[in-house]
PyMOL CGO cylinders between C-alpha atoms (Angstrom):
from pymol import cmd
from pymol.cgo import CYLINDER

trace = [
    CYLINDER, 0.13, -0.05, 0.18, 0.95, 3.54, -0.43, 0.3, 1, 1, 1, 1, 1, 1,
    CYLINDER, 0.95, 3.54, -0.43, 3.07, 5.21, 2.46, 0.3, 1, 1, 1, 1, 1, 1,
    CYLINDER, 3.07, 5.21, 2.46, 2.27, 8.47, 4.16, 0.3, 1, 1, 1, 1, 1, 1,
    CYLINDER, 2.27, 8.47, 4.16, 4.55, 10.22, 1.93, 0.3, 1, 1, 1, 1, 1, 1,
    CYLINDER, 4.55, 10.22, 1.93, 2.61, 9.82, -0.93, 0.3, 1, 1, 1, 1, 1, 1,
    CYLINDER, 2.61, 9.82, -0.93, -0.66, 11.33, 0.97, 0.3, 1, 1, 1, 1, 1, 1,
    CYLINDER, -0.66, 11.33, 0.97, 1.35, 14.33, 1.68, 0.3, 1, 1, 1, 1, 1, 1,
    CYLINDER, 1.35, 14.33, 1.68, 2.43, 15.10, -2.05, 0.3, 1, 1, 1, 1, 1, 1,
    CYLINDER, 2.43, 15.10, -2.05, 0.64, 17.85, -3.69, 0.3, 1, 1, 1, 1, 1, 1,
    CYLINDER, 0.64, 17.85, -3.69, -1.01, 16.70, -7.09, 0.3, 1, 1, 1, 1, 1, 1,
    CYLINDER, -1.01, 16.70, -7.09, -0.55, 18.86, -10.08, 0.3, 1, 1, 1, 1, 1, 1,
    CYLINDER, -0.55, 18.86, -10.08, -3.66, 19.45, -12.57, 0.3, 1, 1, 1, 1, 1, 1,
    CYLINDER, -3.66, 19.45, -12.57, -3.68, 17.41, -15.64, 0.3, 1, 1, 1, 1, 1, 1,
    CYLINDER, -3.68, 17.41, -15.64, -6.29, 15.69, -17.92, 0.3, 1, 1, 1, 1, 1, 1,
    CYLINDER, -6.29, 15.69, -17.92, -6.03, 12.29, -19.40, 0.3, 1, 1, 1, 1, 1, 1,
    CYLINDER, -6.03, 12.29, -19.40, -7.39, 11.49, -22.87, 0.3, 1, 1, 1, 1, 1, 1,
    CYLINDER, -7.39, 11.49, -22.87, -7.50, 8.50, -25.13, 0.3, 1, 1, 1, 1, 1, 1,
    CYLINDER, -7.50, 8.50, -25.13, -8.25, 5.62, -23.10, 0.3, 1, 1, 1, 1, 1, 1,
    CYLINDER, -8.25, 5.62, -23.10, -11.79, 4.87, -22.51, 0.3, 1, 1, 1, 1, 1, 1,
    CYLINDER, -11.79, 4.87, -22.51, -11.11, 3.84, -18.66, 0.3, 1, 1, 1, 1, 1, 1,
    CYLINDER, -11.11, 3.84, -18.66, -9.76, 7.24, -18.22, 0.3, 1, 1, 1, 1, 1, 1,
    CYLINDER, -9.76, 7.24, -18.22, -10.84, 9.81, -20.58, 0.3, 1, 1, 1, 1, 1, 1,
    CYLINDER, -10.84, 9.81, -20.58, -12.84, 11.84, -18.49, 0.3, 1, 1, 1, 1, 1, 1,
    CYLINDER, -12.84, 11.84, -18.49, -10.77, 11.61, -15.04, 0.3, 1, 1, 1, 1, 1, 1,
    CYLINDER, -10.77, 11.61, -15.04, -8.24, 14.12, -14.20, 0.3, 1, 1, 1, 1, 1, 1,
    CYLINDER, -8.24, 14.12, -14.20, -4.71, 13.09, -12.79, 0.3, 1, 1, 1, 1, 1, 1,
    CYLINDER, -4.71, 13.09, -12.79, -6.08, 14.38, -9.41, 0.3, 1, 1, 1, 1, 1, 1,
    CYLINDER, -6.08, 14.38, -9.41, -8.98, 12.32, -9.24, 0.3, 1, 1, 1, 1, 1, 1,
    CYLINDER, -8.98, 12.32, -9.24, -7.11, 9.28, -10.19, 0.3, 1, 1, 1, 1, 1, 1,
    CYLINDER, -7.11, 9.28, -10.19, -4.42, 9.83, -7.54, 0.3, 1, 1, 1, 1, 1, 1,
    CYLINDER, -4.42, 9.83, -7.54, -7.09, 10.86, -4.80, 0.3, 1, 1, 1, 1, 1, 1,
    CYLINDER, -7.09, 10.86, -4.80, -8.72, 7.25, -5.54, 0.3, 1, 1, 1, 1, 1, 1,
    CYLINDER, -8.72, 7.25, -5.54, -5.51, 5.56, -5.42, 0.3, 1, 1, 1, 1, 1, 1,
    CYLINDER, -5.51, 5.56, -5.42, -4.86, 7.21, -1.99, 0.3, 1, 1, 1, 1, 1, 1,
    CYLINDER, -4.86, 7.21, -1.99, -7.79, 5.45, -0.19, 0.3, 1, 1, 1, 1, 1, 1,
    CYLINDER, -7.79, 5.45, -0.19, -5.14, 2.85, 1.53, 0.3, 1, 1, 1, 1, 1, 1,
    CYLINDER, -5.14, 2.85, 1.53, -5.61, -0.20, -0.54, 0.3, 1, 1, 1, 1, 1, 1,
    CYLINDER, -5.61, -0.20, -0.54, -2.69, -1.27, -2.38, 0.3, 1, 1, 1, 1, 1, 1,
    CYLINDER, -2.69, -1.27, -2.38, -1.91, -0.18, -5.66, 0.3, 1, 1, 1, 1, 1, 1,
    CYLINDER, -1.91, -0.18, -5.66, -0.28, -2.11, -8.38, 0.3, 1, 1, 1, 1, 1, 1,
    CYLINDER, -0.28, -2.11, -8.38, 1.17, -1.55, -12.08, 0.3, 1, 1, 1, 1, 1, 1,
    CYLINDER, 1.17, -1.55, -12.08, -0.99, -4.21, -13.76, 0.3, 1, 1, 1, 1, 1, 1,
    CYLINDER, -0.99, -4.21, -13.76, 1.06, -6.69, -15.78, 0.3, 1, 1, 1, 1, 1, 1,
    CYLINDER, 1.06, -6.69, -15.78, 4.27, -4.58, -15.86, 0.3, 1, 1, 1, 1, 1, 1,
    CYLINDER, 4.27, -4.58, -15.86, 6.42, -7.58, -16.18, 0.3, 1, 1, 1, 1, 1, 1,
    CYLINDER, 6.42, -7.58, -16.18, 3.89, -10.07, -17.77, 0.3, 1, 1, 1, 1, 1, 1,
    CYLINDER, 3.89, -10.07, -17.77, 6.32, -11.85, -20.24, 0.3, 1, 1, 1, 1, 1, 1,
    CYLINDER, 6.32, -11.85, -20.24, 9.04, -12.22, -17.55, 0.3, 1, 1, 1, 1, 1, 1,
    CYLINDER, 9.04, -12.22, -17.55, 6.16, -13.45, -15.12, 0.3, 1, 1, 1, 1, 1, 1,
    CYLINDER, 6.16, -13.45, -15.12, 2.90, -15.38, -15.96, 0.3, 1, 1, 1, 1, 1, 1,
    CYLINDER, 2.90, -15.38, -15.96, 0.21, -12.82, -15.92, 0.3, 1, 1, 1, 1, 1, 1,
    CYLINDER, 0.21, -12.82, -15.92, -1.31, -14.57, -12.94, 0.3, 1, 1, 1, 1, 1, 1,
    CYLINDER, -1.31, -14.57, -12.94, 1.80, -14.15, -10.88, 0.3, 1, 1, 1, 1, 1, 1,
    CYLINDER, 1.80, -14.15, -10.88, 1.72, -11.38, -8.54, 0.3, 1, 1, 1, 1, 1, 1,
    CYLINDER, 1.72, -11.38, -8.54, 5.15, -10.72, -9.74, 0.3, 1, 1, 1, 1, 1, 1,
    CYLINDER, 5.15, -10.72, -9.74, 3.89, -9.44, -13.00, 0.3, 1, 1, 1, 1, 1, 1,
    CYLINDER, 3.89, -9.44, -13.00, 1.85, -6.69, -11.43, 0.3, 1, 1, 1, 1, 1, 1,
    CYLINDER, 1.85, -6.69, -11.43, 4.38, -5.31, -8.81, 0.3, 1, 1, 1, 1, 1, 1,
    CYLINDER, 4.38, -5.31, -8.81, 3.08, -3.15, -5.69, 0.3, 1, 1, 1, 1, 1, 1,
    CYLINDER, 3.08, -3.15, -5.69, 3.71, 0.55, -5.70, 0.3, 1, 1, 1, 1, 1, 1,
    CYLINDER, 3.71, 0.55, -5.70, 5.22, 1.33, -2.27, 0.3, 1, 1, 1, 1, 1, 1,
    CYLINDER, 5.22, 1.33, -2.27, 5.42, 5.18, -2.78, 0.3, 1, 1, 1, 1, 1, 1,
    CYLINDER, 5.42, 5.18, -2.78, 4.42, 8.15, -5.03, 0.3, 1, 1, 1, 1, 1, 1,
    CYLINDER, 4.42, 8.15, -5.03, 7.86, 10.17, -5.41, 0.3, 1, 1, 1, 1, 1, 1,
    CYLINDER, 7.86, 10.17, -5.41, 6.43, 12.95, -7.45, 0.3, 1, 1, 1, 1, 1, 1,
    CYLINDER, 6.43, 12.95, -7.45, 3.59, 13.93, -9.70, 0.3, 1, 1, 1, 1, 1, 1,
    CYLINDER, 3.59, 13.93, -9.70, 3.61, 16.28, -12.83, 0.3, 1, 1, 1, 1, 1, 1,
    CYLINDER, 3.61, 16.28, -12.83, 1.21, 17.40, -15.58, 0.3, 1, 1, 1, 1, 1, 1,
    CYLINDER, 1.21, 17.40, -15.58, 4.28, 17.03, -18.04, 0.3, 1, 1, 1, 1, 1, 1,
    CYLINDER, 4.28, 17.03, -18.04, 3.21, 14.72, -20.49, 0.3, 1, 1, 1, 1, 1, 1,
    CYLINDER, 3.21, 14.72, -20.49, 4.36, 11.44, -21.03, 0.3, 1, 1, 1, 1, 1, 1,
    CYLINDER, 4.36, 11.44, -21.03, 6.68, 11.28, -24.44, 0.3, 1, 1, 1, 1, 1, 1,
    CYLINDER, 6.68, 11.28, -24.44, 4.47, 8.69, -26.19, 0.3, 1, 1, 1, 1, 1, 1,
    CYLINDER, 4.47, 8.69, -26.19, 1.14, 9.27, -24.96, 0.3, 1, 1, 1, 1, 1, 1,
    CYLINDER, 1.14, 9.27, -24.96, 0.73, 12.77, -23.48, 0.3, 1, 1, 1, 1, 1, 1,
    CYLINDER, 0.73, 12.77, -23.48, -0.50, 11.73, -20.14, 0.3, 1, 1, 1, 1, 1, 1,
    CYLINDER, -0.50, 11.73, -20.14, 0.44, 13.36, -16.87, 0.3, 1, 1, 1, 1, 1, 1,
    CYLINDER, 0.44, 13.36, -16.87, 3.23, 11.47, -15.40, 0.3, 1, 1, 1, 1, 1, 1,
    CYLINDER, 3.23, 11.47, -15.40, 4.13, 10.19, -11.94, 0.3, 1, 1, 1, 1, 1, 1,
    CYLINDER, 4.13, 10.19, -11.94, 7.33, 8.88, -10.52, 0.3, 1, 1, 1, 1, 1, 1,
    CYLINDER, 7.33, 8.88, -10.52, 6.81, 5.91, -8.18, 0.3, 1, 1, 1, 1, 1, 1,
    CYLINDER, 6.81, 5.91, -8.18, 8.96, 3.42, -6.20, 0.3, 1, 1, 1, 1, 1, 1,
    CYLINDER, 8.96, 3.42, -6.20, 7.88, -0.02, -6.27, 0.3, 1, 1, 1, 1, 1, 1,
    CYLINDER, 7.88, -0.02, -6.27, 8.18, -2.49, -3.29, 0.3, 1, 1, 1, 1, 1, 1,
    CYLINDER, 8.18, -2.49, -3.29, 11.48, -3.95, -5.00, 0.3, 1, 1, 1, 1, 1, 1,
    CYLINDER, 11.48, -3.95, -5.00, 13.10, -0.40, -4.52, 0.3, 1, 1, 1, 1, 1, 1,
    CYLINDER, 13.10, -0.40, -4.52, 12.81, -0.04, -8.36, 0.3, 1, 1, 1, 1, 1, 1,
    CYLINDER, 12.81, -0.04, -8.36, 11.86, 3.70, -9.66, 0.3, 1, 1, 1, 1, 1, 1,
    CYLINDER, 11.86, 3.70, -9.66, 9.40, 4.29, -12.52, 0.3, 1, 1, 1, 1, 1, 1,
    CYLINDER, 9.40, 4.29, -12.52, 8.16, 7.07, -14.24, 0.3, 1, 1, 1, 1, 1, 1,
    CYLINDER, 8.16, 7.07, -14.24, 4.79, 6.39, -15.93, 0.3, 1, 1, 1, 1, 1, 1,
    CYLINDER, 4.79, 6.39, -15.93, 1.39, 7.54, -16.92, 0.3, 1, 1, 1, 1, 1, 1,
    CYLINDER, 1.39, 7.54, -16.92, -0.82, 8.28, -13.89, 0.3, 1, 1, 1, 1, 1, 1,
    CYLINDER, -0.82, 8.28, -13.89, -3.37, 6.13, -15.49, 0.3, 1, 1, 1, 1, 1, 1,
    CYLINDER, -3.37, 6.13, -15.49, -1.26, 3.17, -15.65, 0.3, 1, 1, 1, 1, 1, 1,
    CYLINDER, -1.26, 3.17, -15.65, -1.60, 2.26, -11.95, 0.3, 1, 1, 1, 1, 1, 1,
    CYLINDER, -1.60, 2.26, -11.95, -4.61, 0.79, -10.35, 0.3, 1, 1, 1, 1, 1, 1,
    CYLINDER, -4.61, 0.79, -10.35, -5.79, -1.35, -7.16, 0.3, 1, 1, 1, 1, 1, 1,
    CYLINDER, -5.79, -1.35, -7.16, -6.87, -5.04, -7.71, 0.3, 1, 1, 1, 1, 1, 1,
    CYLINDER, -6.87, -5.04, -7.71, -9.14, -5.87, -10.42, 0.3, 1, 1, 1, 1, 1, 1,
    CYLINDER, -9.14, -5.87, -10.42, -11.87, -6.05, -8.09, 0.3, 1, 1, 1, 1, 1, 1,
    CYLINDER, -11.87, -6.05, -8.09, -12.12, -2.32, -7.69, 0.3, 1, 1, 1, 1, 1, 1,
    CYLINDER, -12.12, -2.32, -7.69, -14.85, -1.17, -9.91, 0.3, 1, 1, 1, 1, 1, 1,
    CYLINDER, -14.85, -1.17, -9.91, -12.74, 2.00, -10.72, 0.3, 1, 1, 1, 1, 1, 1,
    CYLINDER, -12.74, 2.00, -10.72, -9.57, 0.26, -11.71, 0.3, 1, 1, 1, 1, 1, 1,
    CYLINDER, -9.57, 0.26, -11.71, -11.37, -2.95, -13.41, 0.3, 1, 1, 1, 1, 1, 1,
    CYLINDER, -11.37, -2.95, -13.41, -11.18, -1.40, -16.83, 0.3, 1, 1, 1, 1, 1, 1,
    CYLINDER, -11.18, -1.40, -16.83, -7.48, -0.74, -16.79, 0.3, 1, 1, 1, 1, 1, 1,
    CYLINDER, -7.48, -0.74, -16.79, -6.96, -4.34, -15.85, 0.3, 1, 1, 1, 1, 1, 1,
    CYLINDER, -6.96, -4.34, -15.85, -9.51, -5.65, -18.55, 0.3, 1, 1, 1, 1, 1, 1,
    CYLINDER, -9.51, -5.65, -18.55, -7.86, -3.57, -21.34, 0.3, 1, 1, 1, 1, 1, 1,
    CYLINDER, -7.86, -3.57, -21.34, -4.56, -4.95, -20.63, 0.3, 1, 1, 1, 1, 1, 1,
    CYLINDER, -4.56, -4.95, -20.63, -5.78, -8.22, -20.39, 0.3, 1, 1, 1, 1, 1, 1,
    CYLINDER, -5.78, -8.22, -20.39, -7.36, -8.02, -23.71, 0.3, 1, 1, 1, 1, 1, 1,
    CYLINDER, -7.36, -8.02, -23.71, -3.89, -6.84, -25.09, 0.3, 1, 1, 1, 1, 1, 1,
    CYLINDER, -3.89, -6.84, -25.09, -2.14, -9.92, -23.40, 0.3, 1, 1, 1, 1, 1, 1,
    CYLINDER, -2.14, -9.92, -23.40, -4.67, -12.21, -25.17, 0.3, 1, 1, 1, 1, 1, 1,
    CYLINDER, -4.67, -12.21, -25.17, -3.26, -10.85, -28.32, 0.3, 1, 1, 1, 1, 1, 1,
    CYLINDER, -3.26, -10.85, -28.32, 0.28, -11.63, -27.81, 0.3, 1, 1, 1, 1, 1, 1,
    CYLINDER, 0.28, -11.63, -27.81, 2.21, -14.50, -27.74, 0.3, 1, 1, 1, 1, 1, 1,
    CYLINDER, 2.21, -14.50, -27.74, 3.08, -16.53, -24.56, 0.3, 1, 1, 1, 1, 1, 1,
    CYLINDER, 3.08, -16.53, -24.56, 6.02, -15.05, -22.87, 0.3, 1, 1, 1, 1, 1, 1,
    CYLINDER, 6.02, -15.05, -22.87, 5.93, -11.68, -24.86, 0.3, 1, 1, 1, 1, 1, 1,
    CYLINDER, 5.93, -11.68, -24.86, 5.67, -8.38, -23.14, 0.3, 1, 1, 1, 1, 1, 1,
    CYLINDER, 5.67, -8.38, -23.14, 3.25, -5.63, -23.58, 0.3, 1, 1, 1, 1, 1, 1,
    CYLINDER, 3.25, -5.63, -23.58, 5.29, -2.98, -21.52, 0.3, 1, 1, 1, 1, 1, 1,
    CYLINDER, 5.29, -2.98, -21.52, 9.03, -1.91, -22.10, 0.3, 1, 1, 1, 1, 1, 1,
    CYLINDER, 9.03, -1.91, -22.10, 11.11, 0.41, -19.99, 0.3, 1, 1, 1, 1, 1, 1,
    CYLINDER, 11.11, 0.41, -19.99, 13.57, 2.99, -21.00, 0.3, 1, 1, 1, 1, 1, 1,
    CYLINDER, 13.57, 2.99, -21.00, 16.09, 4.36, -18.71, 0.3, 1, 1, 1, 1, 1, 1,
    CYLINDER, 16.09, 4.36, -18.71, 15.86, 7.91, -18.23, 0.3, 1, 1, 1, 1, 1, 1,
    CYLINDER, 15.86, 7.91, -18.23, 17.87, 10.42, -15.85, 0.3, 1, 1, 1, 1, 1, 1,
    CYLINDER, 17.87, 10.42, -15.85, 16.04, 12.08, -13.32, 0.3, 1, 1, 1, 1, 1, 1,
    CYLINDER, 16.04, 12.08, -13.32, 17.11, 14.69, -10.64, 0.3, 1, 1, 1, 1, 1, 1,
    CYLINDER, 17.11, 14.69, -10.64, 17.17, 11.78, -8.04, 0.3, 1, 1, 1, 1, 1, 1,
    CYLINDER, 17.17, 11.78, -8.04, 19.01, 9.27, -10.64, 0.3, 1, 1, 1, 1, 1, 1,
    CYLINDER, 19.01, 9.27, -10.64, 18.32, 7.00, -13.07, 0.3, 1, 1, 1, 1, 1, 1,
    CYLINDER, 18.32, 7.00, -13.07, 14.59, 5.70, -13.49, 0.3, 1, 1, 1, 1, 1, 1,
    CYLINDER, 14.59, 5.70, -13.49, 12.72, 3.54, -15.96, 0.3, 1, 1, 1, 1, 1, 1,
    CYLINDER, 12.72, 3.54, -15.96, 10.02, 5.16, -18.16, 0.3, 1, 1, 1, 1, 1, 1,
    CYLINDER, 10.02, 5.16, -18.16, 7.16, 2.73, -18.72, 0.3, 1, 1, 1, 1, 1, 1,
    CYLINDER, 7.16, 2.73, -18.72, 6.00, 2.39, -22.42, 0.3, 1, 1, 1, 1, 1, 1,
    CYLINDER, 6.00, 2.39, -22.42, 3.10, 0.51, -23.37, 0.3, 1, 1, 1, 1, 1, 1,
    CYLINDER, 3.10, 0.51, -23.37, 2.91, -1.44, -26.73, 0.3, 1, 1, 1, 1, 1, 1,
    CYLINDER, 2.91, -1.44, -26.73, -0.23, 0.66, -27.32, 0.3, 1, 1, 1, 1, 1, 1,
    CYLINDER, -0.23, 0.66, -27.32, 1.49, 3.81, -26.73, 0.3, 1, 1, 1, 1, 1, 1,
    CYLINDER, 1.49, 3.81, -26.73, 3.79, 2.74, -29.44, 0.3, 1, 1, 1, 1, 1, 1,
    CYLINDER, 3.79, 2.74, -29.44, 1.16, 1.74, -31.98, 0.3, 1, 1, 1, 1, 1, 1,
    CYLINDER, 1.16, 1.74, -31.98, -0.54, 5.13, -31.28, 0.3, 1, 1, 1, 1, 1, 1,
    CYLINDER, -0.54, 5.13, -31.28, 2.68, 7.03, -31.83, 0.3, 1, 1, 1, 1, 1, 1,
    CYLINDER, 2.68, 7.03, -31.83, 3.31, 5.09, -35.10, 0.3, 1, 1, 1, 1, 1, 1,
    CYLINDER, 3.31, 5.09, -35.10, -0.35, 5.97, -36.54, 0.3, 1, 1, 1, 1, 1, 1,
    CYLINDER, -0.35, 5.97, -36.54, 0.27, 9.52, -35.57, 0.3, 1, 1, 1, 1, 1, 1,
    CYLINDER, 0.27, 9.52, -35.57, 3.74, 9.67, -37.45, 0.3, 1, 1, 1, 1, 1, 1,
    CYLINDER, 3.74, 9.67, -37.45, 2.80, 7.60, -40.56, 0.3, 1, 1, 1, 1, 1, 1,
    CYLINDER, 2.80, 7.60, -40.56, 4.19, 4.10, -41.92, 0.3, 1, 1, 1, 1, 1, 1,
    CYLINDER, 4.19, 4.10, -41.92, 7.06, 2.74, -39.81, 0.3, 1, 1, 1, 1, 1, 1,
    CYLINDER, 7.06, 2.74, -39.81, 8.37, 0.38, -42.72, 0.3, 1, 1, 1, 1, 1, 1,
    CYLINDER, 8.37, 0.38, -42.72, 11.67, 2.03, -42.47, 0.3, 1, 1, 1, 1, 1, 1,
    CYLINDER, 11.67, 2.03, -42.47, 12.88, 2.81, -39.14, 0.3, 1, 1, 1, 1, 1, 1,
    CYLINDER, 12.88, 2.81, -39.14, 15.18, 5.57, -40.58, 0.3, 1, 1, 1, 1, 1, 1,
    CYLINDER, 15.18, 5.57, -40.58, 12.41, 7.11, -42.32, 0.3, 1, 1, 1, 1, 1, 1,
    CYLINDER, 12.41, 7.11, -42.32, 11.64, 10.93, -41.08, 0.3, 1, 1, 1, 1, 1, 1,
    CYLINDER, 11.64, 10.93, -41.08, 9.05, 10.65, -38.49, 0.3, 1, 1, 1, 1, 1, 1,
    CYLINDER, 9.05, 10.65, -38.49, 9.43, 6.87, -38.04, 0.3, 1, 1, 1, 1, 1, 1,
    CYLINDER, 9.43, 6.87, -38.04, 9.22, 5.80, -34.21, 0.3, 1, 1, 1, 1, 1, 1,
    CYLINDER, 9.22, 5.80, -34.21, 12.60, 4.82, -33.01, 0.3, 1, 1, 1, 1, 1, 1,
    CYLINDER, 12.60, 4.82, -33.01, 12.60, 0.97, -32.03, 0.3, 1, 1, 1, 1, 1, 1,
    CYLINDER, 12.60, 0.97, -32.03, 13.12, 0.53, -28.23, 0.3, 1, 1, 1, 1, 1, 1,
    CYLINDER, 13.12, 0.53, -28.23, 16.12, -1.50, -27.31, 0.3, 1, 1, 1, 1, 1, 1,
    CYLINDER, 16.12, -1.50, -27.31, 16.01, -1.75, -23.56, 0.3, 1, 1, 1, 1, 1, 1,
    CYLINDER, 16.01, -1.75, -23.56, 14.88, -4.25, -20.93, 0.3, 1, 1, 1, 1, 1, 1,
    CYLINDER, 14.88, -4.25, -20.93, 11.42, -4.48, -19.58, 0.3, 1, 1, 1, 1, 1, 1,
    CYLINDER, 11.42, -4.48, -19.58, 10.64, -2.69, -16.50, 0.3, 1, 1, 1, 1, 1, 1,
    CYLINDER, 10.64, -2.69, -16.50, 11.23, -5.76, -14.47, 0.3, 1, 1, 1, 1, 1, 1,
]
cmd.load_cgo(trace, "trace")
């Protein structure tokens, strides 16, 4: 479950667009919901490395370190920087975290990601991580496969990775 440090942190305003489960919710609304004392997870973050039913596939968020209305580079959504219970630091879109799937408000996130998992081969990941520098050191930027697909659709064909406007391939480890 989130620590007290999270509850004392100011949340900056930002709206979320493009995904059905968060299209009308602000970053503030999502974070306030997640602050209700129940455990918060990053659903299927390491699916592919761990079976989707393994709790390790959806690690627990221990602390929210900061929030920002600065847009995610691939989906434009407000970002948060969190520490997982294993100590790893992630930077991810605020709507990429949720309570367990039994939470009515968080269930659409889990369902959407399950549908994506159903479409990929066993052992394949739906999330990648890109190491980035932050004021506190190295963190992992979480990039979902659907974000890359949206970026490619916005930029045009991706047949030639060297073509102008092509989205560069991510060669990085999954944020495990």
